[in-house]
C-alpha positions in Angstrom: -65.3 -61.5 138.8 -66.4 -58.0 140.1 -63.4 -56.1 141.9 -65.0 -54.7 145.3 -64.1 -51.3 146.5 -62.6 -53.1 149.8 -60.6 -55.3 147.7 -59.0 -52.5 145.9 -58.4 -50.4 148.6 -56.4 -53.2 149.9 -54.6 -53.6 146.7 -53.8 -49.7 147.1 -52.6 -50.1 150.3 -50.4 -53.0 149.5 -48.9 -50.9 146.9 -48.4 -47.8 148.7 -50.9 -46.0 146.6 -52.4 -44.2 149.9 -53.5 -39.9 149.8 -54.9 -37.8 147.4 -55.7 -39.0 143.6 -54.1 -36.3 141.3 -56.8 -35.7 138.1 -56.1 -38.1 135.2 -56.5 -36.5 131.6 -58.5 -39.0 130.0 -58.8 -38.0 126.3 -62.0 -37.0 124.7 -63.7 -39.6 122.6 -62.3 -38.1 119.5 -58.5 -38.0 120.5 -58.7 -41.5 122.0 -59.9 -42.8 118.7 -57.7 -40.9 116.8 -55.0 -42.6 119.0 -56.3 -45.8 118.7 -56.8 -46.0 115.1 -53.9 -47.3 114.0 -54.1 -50.5 116.2 -57.8 -50.9 115.0 -56.9 -50.7 111.5 -53.8 -52.8 111.9 -56.2 -55.7 113.1 -58.9 -55.1 110.2 -61.0 -52.4 111.6 -63.8 -51.8 114.8 -65.6 -55.2 113.6 -62.9 -57.3 113.7 -61.8 -56.7 117.1 -63.4 -57.6 120.2 -65.6 -54.5 121.6 -64.5 -54.8 125.2 -61.1 -56.3 125.2 -57.7 -55.0 125.8 -54.0 -56.5 125.7 -52.0 -54.5 127.6 -48.0 -54.4 127.7 -46.1 -52.7 130.4 -42.6 -52.1 130.0 -39.6 -54.3 130.2 -38.1 -52.6 133.2 -41.1 -53.6 135.6 -42.0 -56.7 137.6 -45.7 -56.9 137.1 -47.9 -59.8 137.9 -51.2 -61.0 138.2 -52.1 -61.0 141.8 -55.6 -61.5 143.7 -57.1 -60.9 140.1 -55.1 -57.5 139.4 -51.7 -56.4 138.2 -49.6 -56.0 141.2 -45.8 -54.5 140.9 -43.6 -56.8 142.8 -40.6 -55.1 142.2 -41.5 -51.3 144.0 -40.5 -49.3 140.5 -44.3 -49.0 138.9 -48.2 -48.3 139.9 -47.4 -46.1 142.9 -48.7 -42.8 141.4 -52.2 -41.3 141.4 -52.5 -41.6 137.7 -52.0 -45.3 137.8 -54.2 -45.7 140.8 -57.1 -43.7 139.1 -56.8 -45.8 135.7 -57.2 -48.8 137.8 -60.1 -47.3 140.0 -62.0 -46.5 136.6 -61.9 -50.1 135.5 -62.1 -51.8 139.1 -65.6 -53.5 137.5 -63.6 -55.4 134.6 -61.4 -58.7 134.9 -58.0 -58.8 134.3 -56.6 -62.2 133.3 -52.5 -63.0 132.0 -52.4 -63.5 128.3 -50.5 -66.6 128.4 -51.7 -69.6 130.2 -48.5 -71.4 131.2 -47.7 -70.7 134.1 -45.3 -67.6 135.1 -42.0 -69.8 135.7 -42.5 -71.4 132.4 -42.3 -68.4 130.5 -39.4 -67.1 132.1 -37.5 -70.5 131.5 -38.7 -70.2 127.8 -37.1 -66.9 128.0 -33.9 -67.4 129.2 -33.7 -70.6 127.4 -33.7 -68.3 124.3 -31.8 -65.4 125.7 -29.1 -68.2 126.3 -29.2 -69.5 123.0 -29.8 -66.6 120.8 -27.6 -64.0 123.2 -30.5 -61.6 122.1 -32.8 -59.7 124.5 -36.7 -61.1 124.2 -39.6 -59.5 125.7 -41.2 -60.8 128.9 -44.6 -62.2 128.1 -45.3 -62.2 131.8 -45.9 -58.5 131.2 -48.8 -59.1 128.8 -52.1 -58.9 130.3 -55.8 -59.0 129.1 -58.6 -56.4 130.4 -62.0 -57.1 129.8 -63.8 -54.2 130.8 -67.1 -53.4 132.5 -70.2 -52.6 130.2 -71.0 -49.3 129.1 -67.0 -48.3 128.8 -65.4 -46.7 125.6 -62.8 -49.0 124.9 -61.1 -46.4 122.8 -60.9 -43.7 125.4 -59.8 -46.4 128.1 -57.1 -47.9 125.6 -55.7 -44.2 125.0 -55.8 -43.6 128.9 -53.6 -46.6 129.7 -51.3 -45.7 127.0 -50.4 -42.3 129.1 -49.4 -44.5 132.1 -45.3 -44.5 132.3 -45.3 -48.2 133.2 -47.3 -49.1 130.0 -45.4 -50.0 126.8 -48.2 -50.5 124.4 -52.2 -51.3 124.5 -53.8 -53.3 121.7 -57.1 -54.0 120.5 -57.6 -58.0 120.7 -58.4 -59.5 117.2 -61.9 -61.5 116.7 -60.9 -65.2 115.4 -61.0 -64.8 111.6 -62.0 -67.9 109.8 -59.3 -70.4 109.0 -57.2 -69.8 105.9 -58.7 -72.0 103.4 -59.1 -70.9 99.8 -61.9 -71.9 97.3 -62.0 -75.0 95.9 -60.6 -74.3 92.2 -59.9 -77.7 91.5 -60.9 -81.3 92.4 -58.9 -84.1 91.5 -60.2 -86.9 89.5 -61.2 -90.2 90.8 -57.9 -92.2 91.5 -55.4 -89.5 92.2 -54.4 -89.7 95.6 -51.7 -87.5 97.7 -49.6 -86.6 94.8 -48.2 -83.6 96.8 -46.1 -87.0 98.4 -44.8 -87.7 94.9 -40.8 -87.0 93.8 -39.9 -83.5 92.8 -41.0 -81.5 90.8 -44.2 -82.6 91.5 -44.2 -83.2 95.3 -42.4 -83.0 98.4 -41.2 -86.7 98.1 -42.4 -88.2 101.4 -42.3 -91.2 99.7 -38.7 -91.1 99.5 -38.5 -90.3 103.0 -40.5 -93.4 104.2 -37.4 -95.5 103.0 -35.0 -93.4 105.3 -35.3 -94.1 109.2 -36.5 -91.9 111.5 -37.7 -89.3 108.6 -41.5 -89.9 109.2 -41.0 -87.5 112.1 -39.9 -90.3 114.4 -39.1 -88.6 117.7 -40.8 -85.5 117.2 -43.4 -83.5 118.2 -45.7 -81.1 116.1 -48.3 -79.2 117.8 -51.2 -77.7 115.4 -52.6 -74.6 116.4 -56.4 -74.7 115.4 -60.1 -73.8 116.4 -61.1 -77.6 116.7 -60.8 -81.5 114.9 -62.4 -84.2 115.1 -60.7 -86.6 117.7 -62.6 -89.5 116.7 -61.7 -89.8 113.0 -60.2 -93.1 112.3 -57.3 -92.3 110.6 -55.7 -90.0 113.1 -54.5 -91.9 115.8 -53.6 -90.4 119.2 -54.0 -86.2 119.4 -52.9 -85.0 122.9 -54.8 -81.9 123.9 -52.7 -79.4 125.4 -53.9 -76.2 127.4 -57.6 -75.3 127.3 -60.5 -77.2 125.5 -61.4 -75.9 121.9 -64.2 -73.4 121.6 -64.9 -73.5 117.8 -66.2 -70.3 116.8 -67.1 -71.5 113.3 -68.4 -74.9 114.7 -66.8 -76.7 112.1 -63.8 -79.4 112.8 -63.4 -80.2 109.4 -60.1 -77.6 108.9 -58.3 -79.1 111.9 -59.1 -82.6 110.8 -58.0 -81.9 107.2 -54.6 -79.9 108.6 -53.8 -83.0 111.0 -54.0 -85.7 108.2 -51.8 -84.0 106.0 -48.9 -84.4 108.2 -50.4 -87.0 110.9 -52.5 -89.3 109.0 -51.8 -92.9 110.4 -50.0 -95.8 108.2 -53.0 -97.9 109.0 -54.0 -99.1 105.3 -56.9 -96.9 105.3 -57.6 -93.5 103.9 -54.1 -91.2 103.9 -50.7 -91.7 105.2 -49.1 -88.3 106.6 -45.8 -87.2 105.5 -44.5 -87.4 109.2 -46.9 -90.0 110.5 -44.3 -91.4 113.1 -44.6 -87.9 115.0 -46.4 -87.0 118.0 -49.6 -85.0 117.3 -50.3 -82.5 119.7 -53.2 -80.0 119.4 -53.4 -76.5 120.8 -56.6 -74.2 120.9 -56.6 -70.8 119.4 -60.2 -70.4 120.9 -60.8 -71.4 124.3 -63.2 -70.3 127.2 -60.6 -67.6 127.7 -61.3 -65.8 124.4 -59.2 -66.0 120.8 -55.4 -66.1 121.9 -53.0 -67.3 119.2 -50.0 -65.9 121.4 -51.2 -68.0 124.4 -51.8 -71.2 122.2 -47.8 -70.8 120.8 -46.4 -70.4 124.3 -49.0 -73.6 125.4 -47.4 -75.5 122.4 -43.8 -74.5 123.1 -44.1 -75.4 127.3 -45.5 -78.6 126.2 -42.4 -79.8 123.4 -38.4 -79.9 123.4 -36.1 -78.0 121.2 -36.4 -79.1 117.7 -39.9 -79.9 117.5 -42.9 -78.0 115.5 -45.4 -75.5 115.9 -47.8 -75.0 113.1 -50.0 -71.9 113.1 -52.9 -72.6 111.2 -54.6 -69.0 111.7 -54.6 -65.6 110.1 -56.2 -62.3 111.1 -57.3 -59.2 109.2 -54.3 -56.7 108.1 -54.3 -52.9 107.1 -56.5 -53.6 104.4 -59.4 -54.6 106.4 -60.8 -57.1 104.4 -57.6 -58.9 103.5 -55.9 -61.6 105.9 -52.4 -61.5 106.6 -49.7 -63.6 108.9 -50.6 -63.7 112.8 -47.4 -62.1 113.4 -48.8 -58.8 112.4 -50.2 -58.6 115.5 -47.2 -57.5 117.9 -47.9 -59.5 121.0 -48.5 -62.7 119.1 -44.9 -61.9 117.0 -43.5 -61.6 120.4 -44.8 -65.0 121.4 -43.7 -66.6 118.2 -40.1 -65.0 118.4 -39.5 -66.1 122.0 -40.6 -70.0 120.7 -38.2 -69.7 117.9 -35.2 -68.5 120.4 -36.1 -71.5 122.2 -35.4 -73.7 119.4 -38.8 -74.6 118.5 -39.5 -74.4 114.8 -42.5 -72.6 113.9 -44.5 -73.1 110.4 -46.9 -70.3 110.1 -49.7 -69.7 107.3 -48.8 -66.6 104.9 -52.5 -66.0 104.9 -55.4 -65.9 101.9 -55.1 -62.2 101.5 -53.8 -62.0 98.1 -51.5 -59.2 99.6 -47.8 -58.2 98.6 -45.8 -58.1 101.9 -43.3 -56.3 100.7 -45.6 -53.3 100.1 -44.6 -50.2 102.0 -48.2 -50.4 103.4 -46.4 -53.0 105.7 -43.7 -51.0 106.9 -45.8 -48.3 108.0 -48.5 -47.7 110.7 -49.1 -50.9 113.1 -47.7 -48.9 115.9 -43.9 -49.2 114.2 -44.4 -53.1 114.1 -43.0 -54.7 110.7 -42.8 -58.0 111.0 -42.5 -58.6 107.3 -38.8 -56.4 106.9 -35.8 -58.8 107.1 -34.6 -57.1 109.7 -37.5 -58.0 111.9 -37.9 -62.0 110.9 -39.5 -63.5 113.7 -37.7 -66.6 112.6 -40.9 -68.5 111.9 -41.1 -70.4 108.4 -43.9 -68.5 106.5 -45.9 -70.8 104.0 -47.4 -69.8 100.5 -49.9 -71.7 98.5 -48.2 -72.7 95.3 -50.3 -74.2 92.3 -50.1 -77.9 92.0 -49.0 -79.8 89.0 -52.8 -79.8 87.8 -51.8 -76.0 86.3 -49.1 -77.6 84.3 -46.5 -75.1 83.5 -48.0 -72.6 86.1 -47.0 -75.3 88.9 -45.4 -73.9 91.8 -46.5 -70.3 91.0 -48.3 -68.4 93.5 -52.4 -68.8 93.9 -53.9 -65.6 93.5 -55.4 -65.7 96.8 -51.8 -66.6 98.5 -50.2 -63.8 100.3 -46.6 -63.3 98.8 -43.1 -61.4 99.5 -39.7 -61.7 100.7 -40.8 -63.1 103.7 -42.4 -66.0 102.5 -40.1 -68.9 103.0 -41.4 -72.2 101.7 -44.4 -73.5 99.6 -46.7 -76.2 99.4 -50.0 -77.0 97.3 -52.8 -74.8 97.9 -55.1 -76.8 95.7 -56.1 -80.5 95.2 -54.5 -81.9 98.6 -56.1 -85.3 99.6 -56.7 -85.5 103.3 -59.0 -86.4 106.5 -62.2 -84.6 106.8 -65.0 -82.7 104.8 -66.3 -85.5 102.8 -65.8 -84.6 99.7 -63.8 -87.8 98.4 -65.4 -90.4 100.7 -68.5 -90.1 103.2 -70.2 -93.7 102.8 -69.3 -94.4 106.6 -70.1 -91.2 108.3 -67.9 -88.2 109.6 -65.2 -90.5 111.4 -64.2 -92.0 107.9 -64.9 -88.7 106.0 -62.0 -88.1 103.4 -61.2 -84.6 101.1 -60.4 -84.6 97.7 -59.4 -80.7 97.3 -58.2 -79.3 100.6 -56.7 -75.6 99.4 -55.3 -72.4 100.6 -52.5 -71.6 102.8 -54.2 -74.0 105.3 -52.9 -77.1 102.8 -49.5 -76.0 101.9 -48.6 -75.0 105.7 -49.2 -78.7 106.8 -47.2 -80.2 103.8 -44.5 -77.7 104.7 -44.7 -79.0 108.5 -44.5 -82.1 107.5 -41.4 -81.8 105.4 -39.9 -80.2 108.4 -40.8 -82.8 110.8 -39.5 -85.4 108.2 -36.3 -83.7 108.2 -35.7 -83.2 111.5 -36.8 -86.7 112.2 -34.2 -88.1 110.1 -31.2 -85.7 111.4 -32.4 -86.7 115.4 -31.8 -90.5 114.1 -28.1 -90.1 112.7 -26.7 -87.7 115.2 -28.8 -88.1 118.3 -29.7 -84.2 118.4 -31.9 -81.8 116.9 -31.4 -79.2 113.7 -32.2 -75.2 115.0 -34.9 -73.4 113.5 -32.6 -71.5 111.2 -30.9 -74.5 109.8 -34.1 -76.6 109.0 -35.6 -73.0 107.3 -32.0 -72.9 105.3 -31.6 -76.2 104.1 -35.1 -76.9 102.9 -34.7 -73.6 101.1 -31.3 -74.7 99.6 -32.3 -78.3 98.4 -35.9 -77.1 97.6 -37.5 -77.2 93.9 -37.6 -73.5 93.0 -41.0 -71.9 92.4 -42.0 -70.3 89.4 -43.8 -66.9 88.3 -42.8 -63.5 89.8 -44.8 -63.7 92.9 -42.1 -64.7 95.6 -43.6 -67.6 97.8 -40.5 -69.9 98.1 -39.4 -73.1 97.0 -40.9 -76.0 97.5 -39.5 -78.7 100.0 -37.9 -81.8 98.4 -37.2 -84.2 100.8 -34.8 -86.5 98.6 -32.2 -83.6 98.5 -32.7 -82.4 101.8 -32.2 -85.5 103.3 -29.1 -87.2 101.0 -26.0 -85.7 102.6 -27.3 -85.3 105.8 
C-alpha cells in the first residue's frame, strides 16, 4: 500500500517531528555497496537476496511498533529527529510490515517466558521490521542510510528461498529393504524398541515442520494442521515436505510407512507465504502454537559466505534470534545443518557476517543441528559424514543421509497416484533431520508418560548425545540417537 503525503504528515505530527529537516548524509553508491557487501556475502551474494526488501532491527532500548502501516515510537525515545524523518520520507512509497506474523503480545510472552527460564536477556522480536522499497530505489544506499540512524541496530538483506536440503540420490535400497533407520543400533535409532514403550511414539508431543509445502491428501500422513499463512512453494514441488512428515509422522495404518513418532500431533508452518520468505516468522508461528517440550523442525538452509555453498539458517541473525527465543521458551528446535560440504569450524565462520558467529560454542543457539551420516549400506563407513553434509563441533547429532524410505516422490511405489507415492531413497540432511526429530519426540513422549512433565531442550540434546551410537570418520556430525539406551533408565 502506498503511503500518501498526507498520511506521512499526520504520522510526523504524532511523533512531534515538526520543524525544518536537516540534511541526510546518504552514502554514495560505492560507499553503500562497500558497507553492505559483508551482509550480502553472508547470505550468498546479490542474486541470493531479495532485490527490494530490507529487514531492519531497531535497538533494544526502543519501543517501536507498527501502527497504521508505519514504524511508530510509542515510548518517546526515538525517531524524533530530522534524520529519521527524512529517511522515512524517502521510502514513503514502500511498504512496512512486521517480521513476525504472530501477535505482538505473543512475542512478548515468548520473550518473557524465555528470560524467566534462562535468566538471560533475549532480543525483542517486535523490533524487527521488513521494508519493501518503492520501485527504482537502490537498496544498498537505502540500507546504508538506515544504518546511520541511532535507533537502528542492524539492517539485513533478506535471503531468497534456497532449495530444500536434498542431496543427490547416491544410493537406492534393493526391493524389500524398508525403513532400516528404525532398526536397532548401530544400524538405526531403534524406533521399533520405542514402539514397545508407552508414550514413546511421541504421545502428547507436537512437531511443527517448517517447509515450503506438502501433500495434505497423502493417505499415510493423517491429520497435519497448518499454522500461520498458507504455503507458497517457490519450487512448486510438495514431495520434500511430504517425505519429511512421513519419516517421523507416517501413520500406523498397515499401509506404506510408519513414522518414528507417529502418535505425535503434526503441525506445519510455511517458510514461504504470500508475505514472502521468512523462516524466522515460521519459527515464532510454530512456537506460538505449541507448548513447552514440543518440537520445531527446520527443513531449510541458506547460502553462506562461500556464495554457492549452503549453511544452517541460523547464520542469518534475525532467524538465529527467533531460534534462540523459541529454545529459551523450552521449544526443542531440530535444525538441518545443510548440504554445503562446509567445515563450520573454519575461521571463515568467525569473521565477517556483521560479527554474528553462531557456530562458536559460546554463541550456541540451543538448537539441535543435524548432519547427514552414511547408512549401513556403506559398510565400515556407516555413520561417517556424507561428502555433502556440513560438519563441525556445532553439529550435535546425525541421521541417515541416504536410502531413507518414506512418503512422497514415487520412486518406490507410484501405481495409484500421488496420494500413494512412496520414496525409496530420500536423502541429505533433509532425511537425517526428521529421523532425529522423531527420536526427540519419542524420548519426550516417554518422559511425559513417566513423569507428567517435559524434558528441556538442553536435557534432550544431552541425553541423545550421551546415549547415542558414536560416529565414525573425522568430520564431526555427532552420534546417531539410540532410543533403547536413551529411554532405558529414564
